Residue, then its C-alpha position, 0 to 999 in steps of 0.5 A: x523500515x519495512x512495508x507490506x505490498x499487496x496486489x493480486x498481480x505476481x509480476x507487479x508485486x516483484x517489480x514493486x518490490x525490486x523497484x522499492x528495494x534496489x533504488x529507494x532502500x525500502x524493504x517489503x513483503x509481499x502478498x497477492x490478497x487482502x486476506x493473506x495481508x490481514x494474516x500478516x498484519x496480525x503477526x508482524x508489524x509494518x511501517x507502511x501497508x501499500x495496497x492495490x484497489x482492484x483484487x478478487x474477493x476483497x478489494x483495496x477500500x473493503x481491506x482498509x476498512x477491515x484493517x481499521x475495524x480491527x484496530x490496526x493502524x498501520x499507515x495505508x497507501x492505496x497504490x491503484x490503476x483505478x483512477x476515479x475521484x470517488x474512489x480517492x475519496x473513499x480511501x481518505x474517508x476510511x483511513x488512507x493516508x495517501x492515494x496513488x494512481x499507477x500511471x506513467x512509466x515505472x520509474x516515475x511511479x515508484x519514485x512517487x510511491x517511494x516519496x509517499x511512503x518516506x512522507x508517511x512514515x515521517x509524519x507518523x513517527x515525528x521524525 
């Protein structure tokens, strides 16, 4: 399995990549903008996209809408520190497979993210 992590915070990206690869056996590529992620998605195939919401130039919902408009059907998880119910509804309405808040200690949040990634891949592949 290979995922694409999208976040404008380079330290958070590195932490995410390390936690997921070392503790959850999930390989990932990282990019720090939605624009760069779009380029990657046009060149490579991923099992899941995990994106932050609050990014400059293109937020996570706009990014999600853009990839769905381009008919890229890669499963999408919004992983954000912004915790509004309306944001969760927007994400789901626009085709997100899951919504996770970045709250609590890193071990717990990355365990939850890992669980959702595996569930998403399983439900989309029929395994």
